[in-house]
C-alpha positions, 0 to 999 in steps of 0.5 A, a space after each residue: 499499500 502506498 504512502 498516500 493510501 495509508 495517509 487517506 486511511 488513517 485520516 479517515 479513522 480520525 474522521 470517524 471518531 471525531 464523527 462518531 466519539 466511538 473509541 472503537 473506531 481508533 482501536 479497531 484491529 485494522 486501524 491499529 494495522 493501518 497506523 502500524 504500517 504507516 509508522 514503519 513508512 514514516 520511520 524509514 524516511 530520512 527528511 534531511 535527504 528526501 525529495 521535496 515531493 517526498 518530504 510533503 508527503 512525509 509531513 502529512 503522514 506525521 501530522 495524520 499518524 500524530 492526530 491517531 496516536 493523540 486520539 488513542 492515547 485519550 482512549 487508552 489507559 496504563 502503559 498503553 496510554 503512554 505508548 500511544 502518547 510518546 508515538 503522538 509526540 514523536 509524529 507530531 513534533 515534526 510539524 509542531 511549528 504550525 501551532 494549529 497542527 498540535 492538539 491544545 492539550 499537548 501544546 506544553 509538551 511539543 511546538 512553540 510553547 512548551 512547558 519544560 516542568 510539563 515536559 520533565 514530567 511527562 518524560 519521567 513517567 514515559 521513562 517509567 514505562 519504557 521499563 515495563 512496555 518495549 515499544 521503541 517509541 517511548 524512550 524517543 519521547 523521552 529524549 525528545 522531552 528531556 532533551 529541552 527541559 534539561 535545558 530550561 534550569 539554570 546550570 547549577 539548579 538541582 532540577 537541571 542535574 536530575 533531568 541530565 541524569 534522566 536523559 542519561 539514562 534514555 540515551 544509554 538504553 536506547 544505545 542499547 536498543 539500536 546501537 548508536 555511539 552517538 547516544 552512548 557519547 550524548 549519554 556520558 555528556 548528560 550524565 557528567 553534567 549532572 555529576 557536576 551539578 551535584 559535585 558543585 552543590 556538594 550533594 551526594 547524587 547516588 542515581 547520577 553517579 549510578 546512571 553515568 556509571 552505567 553509560 561508562 560500562 556500556 561505552 567500554 564494551 563498545 571501544 574498549 577504553 580502560 579510562 571509561 571503565 575506571 570512571 565507572 568503578 570510581 562512580 559506583 564505589 562513591 555510590 556505595 560509600 554513601 548508600 551503604 550496603 544496598 544490594 543494588 549497588 553492591 551488584 552494580 559494582 561487582 559487575 564493574 569489577 568482574 568487567 575490569 577483570 575481563 579486560 586485565 586479567 587481575 584476579 583481585 578484581 574477579 575475587 572483589 566482583 565475587 565478594 561483592 555480589 555474594 553480599 549482595 545476594 545475602 542481604 537481599 536474601 529471599 527476596 534477591 532478584 533474578 538480576 542479583 542472583 545473575 550477577 552472582 553467577 556470573 562473578 562466579 563463573 569467571 573466577 572458575 574459568 580462572 581456577 577451575 574451582 568445581 565448587 565455584 561452577 556448581 554453585 553457579 549452576 544452582 543459582 542459574 536453576 534458581 533464577 529460572 525456576 523463579 522467572 515469571 513469564 513477564 518478567 523484564 530481561 527473561 530471555 537473557 537470565 534463561 540464556 545466561 542459565 544455558 551458558 553455565 550449564 554448558 560450562 558445567 557440562 565440561 566437569 559433569 559430563 552429564 549430557 542432561 546439562 547440554 540437553 537443558 541448555 539447548 532448551 533454555 536458549 530455545 525458550 530464551 529465543 521465544 520469548 523476543 520478537 525476530 526483529 529485537 536487538 537482543 536476538 543475535 547473542 542469543 542465536 550465537 549461544 544457541 548456536 554454540 549449544 548445539 555444537 556442543 551437543 554435536 560434539 557430544 553426541 555426534 548428532 550431524 543435525 545439530 551441527 547443520 543447524 548450528 552452522 545455520 543459527 551462526 550464520 543468521 547471528 553474524 548477519 544480524 551484527 553490522 561491521 564494526 559492531 562490539 559483538 561482531 567479532 564473537 559472533 564471527 568466531 562462533 561461526 569459525 568454530 562451527 564451520 572448522 567442526 563441519 570441516 572435520 566431519 565432512 572434509 568439505 575444503 569451502 568450511 575451512 577457508 571459510 573459516 580461515 578468512 573470517 578468523 583473520 579478519 576479525 584477528 588482524 590487530 590481535 585478539 584473546 588467547 582463545 581466539 588465536 587458538 581456534 585461528 592457529 587450529 584452522 591453519 593446522 586443518 589447512 596444513 593436513 590438506 595443503 602440506 604447506 609448511 607456512 600454515 604450520 608455522 603460522 599455526 605455531 606463532 598463534 598458538 605461542 601468543 595464545 599459550 599464555 595466562 593462567 586461566 583454567 582454559 590455557 590447558 585446552 590451548 596448550 593442547 593445540 599448540 602441542 598438535 602443531 609442534 607434533 605435526 611440524 616434527 613428523 613433516 620435518 623430523 624435528 625432535 625438538 619440535 617433538 619434545 615441545 609437543 610432549 612437554 606442552 601435552 604434559 602440561 595440559 594433563 596436569 592442567 586438566 582435573 580428573 573429572 574434565 570431559 576433555 581428559 581422555 582426549 589429552 591423555 590420548 594424544 600425549 600417548 600418540 606423542 610419546 609413541 612417536 618419540 618412541 619410534 625415534 629413540 626407541 626408548 622404552 619408557 616412552 613405549 610404556 608411557 604411551 601404553 599406560 596413557 592410552 590405556 588412562 584415556 580409555 579408562 576415563 572415557 565414558 561408554 558413549 564418549 564421541 572420541 572411544 573409537 580414536 582412544 581405542 585406536 591409540 592403544 592399539 597403535 601402542 600395543 603393537 609398537 610395543 609388540 603385540 606378541 606380548 599382548 593378552 589375547 583377552 586384552 585384544 578381544 576386549 578391544 576389539 569388542 570396543 571399537 565394534 561397540 562404538 558406533 556413534 561416533 564419527 566415520 573417520 574415527 571408527 575407520 582408524 579405530 577398526 584399522 589399528 585394531 585389525 593391525 594389532 589382530 594381524 600382528 599378534 597371529 589372529 588373522 580371523 579376527 584382523 579380517 573382521 575387523 579390517 573388512 569392516 573398516 573397508 566398508 566404512 571407507 565410502 562414508 568417510 568421503 564428502 560426497 556432496 563435495 568435489 574430488 579434492 575434498 573427498 581425495 583428502 579424507 580418503 587419503 588419511 586411510 593409507 595402509 588401510 587396503 593393504 592391511 585388509 588385504 594381508 589379513 586375507 592372505 594370512 587367513 588363506 583367503 584370496 577370494 576375499 583378499 580381492 573383493 576386500 581391494 575392490 571396495 576399498 581401491 578408487 572409493 571416490 571414482 566408484 561413488 560417481 560410478 555408481 551415479 552413471 548406471 544403465 536404467 533400462 531394467 529398472 524402467 522396466 519394473 518401475 517408470 516412475 522410480 527410474 525417472 526420479 533416480 535418473 533426475 537425481 544422478 543427472 544433478 550429482 553428475 553436474 559439476 559446481 552445485 553448492 554443497 548443501 544441494 549435493 548433500 540433500 541430492 546424495 540423501 535423495 540417492 541414498 533413499 531411492 537406492 533402498 527403495 529400488 532394492 525393494 524390487 523384486 529382482 533388484 535386490 543387488 542393484 548397484 551393490 559391491 560387485 562380488 568376485 563371481 561377477 567380476 571374473 568374466 572381465 579377464 576373459 583371455 588373461 588374468 589380472 593380479 593383485 599386488 599387495 605390500 603391507 607391514 605384515 607381509 607382501 602377496 600376489 593374488 591371481 584372478 582367473 576367468 574360469 577358476 578360483 583366486 590362487 595366492 602367491 606369497 612374496 616374503 621379499 616384498 616389504 613395505 618399508 622397501 616399497 617406500 624406499 624405491 618410490 621416493 627414490 624413483 620420484 626423486 630421480 626425476 625431480 628438477 630440470 635434466 642434466 647429464 648427471 640427472 640422465 645418468 641418475 635416472 637410468 641407474 635407479 630405474 634399472 635398479 627398480 626393475 631388478 628388484 622388482 622382478 627379484 621380489 613380485 614379476 619373477 615369482 608371479 610370472 613363474 606361476 603363469 603359462 607364459 612364453 614368449 610366443 605366447 605371451 600372457 594376458 596380464 591386468 595389473 592391480 598394484 595397491 598403494 604406493 606400488 601403483 608407481 612402479 613399472 611391473 610391466 617393465 621388470 625382467 621377463 614381463 615385456 617379453 612373457 607378458 602383455 600388460 595393462 594396468 587398471 583401476 579395479 576389476 569394475 572398471 575393466 568390466 565397465 570398459 569391456 561391457 562398453 559397445 565399442 564405437 563404430 567410427 574413428 574421429 580423431 582429435 589431436 591437441 599438441 602444444 609445443 609452446 605453452 605460457 610459462 612452460 618448457 617448449 616441446 618441439 616433439 609435440 608438433 611432429 607428433 600432430 603433424 603424423 596425425 590426422 582428424 581435428 587438430 588444436 595447437 598452441 593458442 587454439 588449444 584453450 580449454 573452451 575448445 578443447 573440452 567440446 572437441 573431446 565430447 565429439 571425438 573417438 580417438 583423443 591424442 594429447 601432446 603436451 605438458 602434464 601437470 602433477 599436484 602432489 598435495 592434491 591429485 584432484 587438481 593434476 591434469 593437462 596443461 592447456 594454452 589457457 589453464 589446466 584441464 583437471 582431472 574432475 573437468 575430465 572425468 565429469 565427462 560422459 562419453 558414450 562412443 570414446 574409445 582411444 585416449 593417448 596421453 602423451 605428457 608427462 606423469 599421466 599414470 602417476 596417482 602421487 603418494 598422498 592418495 595412492 589407492 584412490 588411483 587417480 590420475 589422468 589415465 583413470 579420469 579418461 577412463 572414467 569418462 568413457 574412454 575404453 583404452 588409454 595410454 598413458 606415463 608413469 613419469 616424465 617422458 622425453 620428448 623425442 622418446 615420446 614422439 617416436 613412441 607415439 608413431 610406433 603405437 599408431 603405424 601398429 594399430 589396424 586401421 578400424 575404429 576399435 583399438 582392442 589391440 593397443 596393449 599389445 602394440 604397446 608392448 611391441 613399442 616398448 620392446 623396440 625402445 628396449 632394444 634401442 635403448 638397453 641402458 635407459 629403461 627411463 625411456 621406455 619403461 614409464 608407458 602403460 596401457 589401461 583397458 580391455 
């Protein structure tokens, strides 16, 4: 409704009343709605900047609304009468220069003929009403009246002082309502003049002192000026000296001392605050108000935070419950009292470990919020408090819904606080904390980035120790992802700044700093960092009471650090201490403790390091049972616990128990990755499970179960790609059974295959996906729809040959040969040790670092020869001996290496090039998919060649490679991402001669370097190519899956195969430009002129053998070429 229409309607209500004399016309619900609408309009107009037409309408609206409220004031009673008068005055003051526009009764209050005494009297009445009624016009009218009335008496007149003191009170309260700093400064100015008048007369002015002190305390909260707080304390001390031990005076002074303690940290101030508040409550006795009780509770809570004295915390909680029990529904500040009680209960949970305290705190915050309208300025702190309570409840119970709601509420609280507001920093840091926890739970990197950016904004100029510690923790988490030591150094610097003070929360900050030093030691092998970490960890444990909720976690962390020191120095005392600390952590954690799985994992690792053979079998079974029972913890923690317990069982000789535990850990892997996020986020979570698949395979081999070894490898390797593959399914059979369900499932899968949707939406679609999958599997004949494939369904994929699973763990080395028509056979590899794999992989990767020199070339050749010799002796020789392979009839083999073995050239070792036709595959499932895909009927070539790429070395051979190939050719500046991607989608054969990009910290960020940017793995894998046949990746390291995420088998070759290419040729390490050109030319020459490339593996073998013959002493030139596909 327009302002003109509202003016007409409001004027009509006034005229109707004047004509009829019936108050109902004014108090009608519709009249009230019209008045409220016009009030909102006029309050939104700034007369100083309004145009002339708008200003004219504004004046008309104020006049009409002022008259309506004036007559409603005449027709009302009680506080409502005062509120209507206030609105009338605020509106009519705008037009009061026109004497006839104001009703005669109001002439003493507004206009040219005002009476200061009448104004002061009315202002005092309205001020009293403002305490009982939340109408904002009441304070506005008080300030309007009292500003004029206070100036009327002479300078030293006591009436002037009283009026200025009331004005100080009103201005301070309006600041608290609206946040205008100018109001607060004006309050201080008015209050100081009021006190000066009283001092000049030599008269005590306890009310003026109190009002001015409140303004100073409020301004201290806004700007943090120590002088404001000192002035407030001085004023309140004067008041107390005059009034005696008045409960209100005692409590107010106690609050000021509490503020002073919060600013300075001086223990004497908090002791004084407690003593004053205690005296106030004692004197008030049973009549103690909620405000008095809250003052004492707040002081006790601050003293507890400094000393950790349990009686202070319990007494504060008892006072809070007393306040809540006595609160009437209509009491002022009900919401604030409920929120204060909730915060005390959250603090008590640290020591009580009672979930009831957390549930009660959430409930109290919910009640507190319900007492306030949506636009109340007191809501943001309550939203922040409820977010914190839900956050704590999530940490206590693991409930994901609580965490999501905490994130939402923290965001609302932050959005409601404008920049520059004193509450903005606290709201930001609450949002930072919940986003950090969500990152820890889901692994979505956007949450971590948000936390770092927001916290840096707040702490750019410094901040309190707990906030510095939180930012340090965020940098630690980012270091875990990026490996950037600068992040860890920043975390340590922040942590050292935070590890000061004597407060009870110091232990928490010491733990974070200890963790940062420990991580830096692990990355750089700095024993001094480890010693510092242990020292800080021991301080934190000694500073944590036995009943504290965080004690188990701190004991467990210290145990892990002592274990690391044992691994370095071999000191038995460290190993024994680690085992003891781990057992203490487990014993002190309740059965429902969310960290119990991790504590169990620490104990298992400690026993494993000390020697599993000495472990009592009964204790092993107890640990295994504890792992199985901890179902409420986070998936990552459950995986870690099952992995550690399974490894301990395997080392102790109980292969059956090890299989049970490790299979469960592998089965949980899909739940660890944030499916709603991108490949980069998922790989980081999955990469933290390094060694799990290898240990699980080893357990099955130790149990004499090669079938189980293959199946657990299929389930645990390539989890990210397998999850994506489950959204790319043939729905023909489902459509025959239930077309509606097939359409819904297909729609969800399409959304999940569309990149760049927000994580929240993808999370919802994955929930829909899971629900639909359950529904589909209830249909007859579709019980196994998208279930993990069993070996029986995968064996046909190796028709015409066999697959060889090669595995190295800390326990043993094995190969499993999978044939299409027989049970898998186990080939034990006693010489294959995980430590040797690490050594040779490090040597191989190191040989190809940096720019090639003569010495570097010689080193490469030597290292590759040594690697091939070692592979022949430990793996390839024993495996080939079990196969019916001859040079005349080579055996077709698909290699399935686990972990870091995937970086080694098994196909090139010893006699493998002569006796085997080798390929590599991410999984048997991927091979089956490639075999089942219908072959293309057309050869549509695409060649992408970049002899010159901005910022990178020239590749002259790339131009010659392109010249030898037909079809569409994109070179140099033509080879931009927006042209290459559509060209890939149109082609069936694609050849890339360019630089490959290998990101060691994030495999998902690896890719092909095009002219304008890198074409990353997720972009390639996101393609859905129905007719793609062959991709030849003549670029560096296109089959290198890196070290951090080895079992995810993420590299360009697997991404192109996932996109739809049946055959992929790639390189394990950087390939010489000239050799790359010769290899490509020989490869294409050896292929028949047909649409399909089913002879690709055989032809590549021939190319490798010819290159070997030409370069027998340079295996680094021919060994990196590999084939992937059927």
